C-alpha positions as CSV (number, residue, x, y, z in Angstrom):
1,M,45.7,-48.8,-58.0
2,N,48.5,-48.0,-55.5
3,Q,49.2,-50.5,-52.7
4,V,47.3,-48.3,-49.8
5,Q,44.2,-48.4,-51.8
6,N,44.7,-51.9,-52.4
7,F,45.2,-52.6,-48.7
8,T,42.5,-50.6,-47.5
9,K,39.8,-51.7,-49.9
10,G,39.4,-54.9,-47.5
11,F,38.4,-52.7,-44.8
12,I,36.4,-50.2,-46.3
13,K,35.3,-50.5,-50.2
14,E,35.3,-54.2,-50.6
15,N,34.8,-55.6,-46.8
16,P,34.2,-59.3,-47.3
17,V,31.5,-59.5,-44.7
18,F,29.6,-55.9,-44.6
19,I,30.1,-55.0,-48.5
20,L,30.6,-58.4,-50.6
21,L,28.7,-60.7,-48.0
22,L,31.4,-63.4,-48.7
23,G,32.4,-66.0,-46.0
24,L,29.1,-65.7,-44.1
25,C,29.2,-69.4,-43.0
26,P,31.9,-68.7,-40.4
27,T,30.7,-65.1,-39.9
28,L,27.5,-66.3,-38.7
29,G,28.8,-69.7,-36.9
30,V,31.6,-68.5,-34.8
31,T,31.1,-65.0,-34.0
32,T,29.1,-65.6,-30.5
33,S,32.2,-63.7,-29.0
34,A,34.9,-61.2,-30.0
35,I,37.6,-63.6,-29.3
36,N,36.1,-66.3,-31.5
37,G,35.7,-63.8,-34.4
38,L,39.3,-62.5,-34.0
39,G,40.6,-66.0,-33.8
40,M,38.8,-67.0,-36.9
41,G,39.5,-64.0,-38.9
42,L,43.1,-64.1,-38.2
43,A,43.4,-67.8,-38.9
44,T,41.6,-66.9,-42.3
45,T,43.9,-64.0,-43.0
46,F,47.1,-66.2,-42.4
47,V,45.5,-68.7,-44.9
48,L,44.7,-65.8,-47.4
49,V,48.1,-64.0,-47.4
50,M,50.2,-67.3,-47.4
51,S,47.9,-68.9,-50.3
52,N,48.1,-65.8,-52.3
53,I,52.0,-65.5,-52.0
54,V,52.1,-69.1,-53.2
55,V,49.5,-68.9,-56.1
56,S,51.5,-65.7,-57.2
57,L,54.8,-67.4,-57.5
58,V,53.4,-70.6,-59.1
59,R,50.9,-68.8,-61.4
60,D,52.8,-69.1,-64.5
61,F,53.7,-72.9,-64.0
62,I,50.2,-74.2,-63.4
63,P,48.2,-75.3,-66.4
64,D,44.7,-73.6,-66.9
65,K,42.8,-77.3,-66.7
66,V,44.0,-77.9,-63.1
67,R,44.3,-74.1,-61.8
68,I,41.3,-74.3,-59.3
69,P,42.3,-77.8,-57.8
70,S,45.8,-76.6,-57.5
71,F,44.8,-73.5,-55.7
72,I,42.6,-75.6,-53.2
73,V,45.6,-78.1,-52.7
74,V,47.6,-74.8,-51.7
75,I,45.1,-73.6,-49.4
76,A,44.2,-76.9,-47.6
77,S,48.2,-77.1,-47.0
78,F,48.0,-73.8,-45.1
79,V,44.5,-74.6,-43.2
80,T,46.3,-77.9,-42.1
81,I,49.0,-75.7,-40.8
82,V,46.7,-73.1,-38.8
83,E,44.7,-76.1,-37.6
84,L,47.5,-78.2,-36.2
85,T,49.2,-74.9,-34.7
86,M,45.7,-73.9,-33.1
87,Q,45.2,-77.3,-31.7
88,A,48.9,-77.3,-30.2
89,Y,49.0,-73.6,-28.8
90,T,45.3,-72.4,-28.3
91,P,43.2,-75.6,-27.6
92,G,40.2,-73.6,-26.2
93,L,39.8,-71.5,-29.3
94,F,40.3,-74.4,-31.6
95,D,37.5,-76.5,-29.5
96,A,35.3,-73.2,-29.8
97,L,35.9,-72.6,-33.6
98,G,35.6,-76.6,-34.3
99,L,34.5,-77.4,-37.8
100,F,34.8,-74.0,-39.3
101,I,38.7,-74.1,-39.2
102,P,38.8,-76.8,-42.0
103,L,36.0,-75.0,-43.8
104,I,38.4,-72.3,-44.5
105,V,39.6,-74.4,-47.4
106,V,36.1,-73.8,-49.1
107,N,35.8,-70.1,-47.9
108,C,35.0,-68.2,-51.3
109,L,36.8,-65.4,-49.9
110,V,40.2,-67.3,-50.2
111,L,39.5,-69.2,-53.3
112,G,38.3,-65.8,-54.9
113,R,41.1,-63.8,-54.2
114,A,43.6,-66.7,-55.2
115,E,41.7,-66.9,-58.5
116,A,40.6,-63.1,-59.0
117,F,43.8,-61.5,-57.7
118,A,47.1,-63.6,-56.9
119,S,46.8,-65.7,-60.1
120,K,47.1,-62.4,-62.1
121,N,49.3,-60.2,-60.1
122,N,52.9,-60.2,-58.8
123,L,54.1,-61.5,-55.2
124,W,54.0,-57.9,-53.7
125,S,50.5,-56.8,-54.6
126,S,49.1,-60.4,-53.9
127,F,50.5,-60.1,-50.2
128,V,49.1,-56.8,-49.8
129,D,45.6,-57.7,-51.2
130,G,45.7,-60.8,-49.0
131,A,46.4,-58.9,-45.8
132,G,44.0,-56.3,-46.7
133,M,41.3,-58.3,-47.2
134,G,42.2,-60.7,-44.4
135,L,42.5,-58.2,-41.9
136,G,39.1,-56.5,-43.1
137,F,37.5,-60.0,-42.7
138,A,39.0,-60.4,-39.3
139,F,37.6,-56.8,-38.2
140,A,34.5,-57.6,-39.5
141,L,34.3,-61.0,-37.5
142,A,35.6,-59.2,-34.4
143,L,33.3,-56.6,-34.7
144,L,30.3,-58.7,-35.0
145,G,31.4,-61.1,-32.3
146,A,31.9,-58.3,-30.0
147,V,28.3,-56.7,-30.7
148,R,26.8,-60.1,-30.1
149,E,28.8,-60.8,-26.9
150,L,27.9,-57.2,-25.4
151,L,24.3,-57.4,-26.2
152,G,24.0,-61.4,-25.3
153,S,26.2,-61.6,-22.2
154,G,27.2,-58.1,-21.3
155,A,30.9,-58.6,-22.1
156,I,33.5,-58.0,-24.6
157,F,36.7,-60.1,-24.9
158,G,35.2,-61.8,-21.9
159,I,35.4,-58.2,-19.7
160,S,32.2,-57.8,-18.1
161,L,30.6,-54.1,-19.1
162,L,26.9,-54.7,-18.6
163,K,24.8,-56.0,-15.9
164,G,21.0,-56.6,-15.7
165,D,18.6,-58.0,-18.4
166,L,20.3,-59.0,-21.6
167,M,19.1,-60.1,-24.9
168,L,20.2,-63.5,-25.0
169,V,19.1,-64.1,-28.6
170,F,22.3,-62.5,-29.7
171,V,24.5,-65.5,-28.5
172,L,22.3,-67.8,-30.4
173,A,22.0,-68.5,-34.2
174,P,19.2,-65.9,-34.9
175,G,21.3,-63.1,-33.2
176,A,24.0,-63.7,-35.8
177,F,21.5,-62.8,-38.5
178,I,20.2,-60.0,-36.5
179,A,23.4,-58.4,-35.6
180,L,24.8,-58.6,-39.1
181,G,21.7,-57.2,-40.6
182,Y,21.9,-54.3,-38.4
183,L,25.7,-53.6,-38.9
184,V,25.3,-53.7,-42.7
185,A,22.3,-51.4,-42.5
186,I,24.3,-48.9,-40.5
187,L,27.3,-49.2,-42.8
188,N,25.1,-48.8,-45.8
189,K,23.8,-45.7,-44.1
190,F,27.3,-44.0,-43.7
191,K,28.3,-45.0,-47.1
192,K,25.2,-43.3,-48.8
193,A,25.7,-40.2,-46.5
C-alpha cells in the first residue's frame, strides 16, 4: 500500500468513528460543539502520531511479554504532555474536555494502531498511519460537533447561523447518539451508491 493510501484510509476507508466505530466514548462525550470535537481530535492525533513513532522505533527492543504495558506507558507519556500543554495554553478547552483528555490513554484507536501497525512497520509508515487515522478521527469529531452545535444552538465554532426554534436535544447526551447514527447512515448510503 502506498503512503497516500495509507494516509487517506483514516479519512475514508477506515475512518475510526464512522466506519470502525472506535473511540466512541470521547466521540459522544465531547462533541457538544465543533471546537470541542476539533480540540479532542487534534489532541488524540498528537498522541497517536507520537506514540506510533516511538513504538516503531523501539519495537525490536520490547519483549513480547511486556509489549502492551510498554505501549501504554508510551501513550500515557504523550497524553501527559498534551494534558499539561492544554491546561497551560488553552484552559477553556481543557476545562470543556475535562476527564476525556486522560482517557486518551485507554482509547482503543491509539492502542490499536500502536499494536496493529506501528509495532510492525517502519518509522515513516507509522508516522503516516498515525497522522491519517488521527486526522480522520479529528475530522469526524469536528463534523459531529458541528452538526450537534448547529442543530442544538444554531452556531458552528461559536458563529451564530440559525435563529428561532432549535432542537436542544442535540446539545444533550441523546443528541450525540442521534447525530452519530444519522451521519453513519448517510455515509453508508454513499458507500453503497
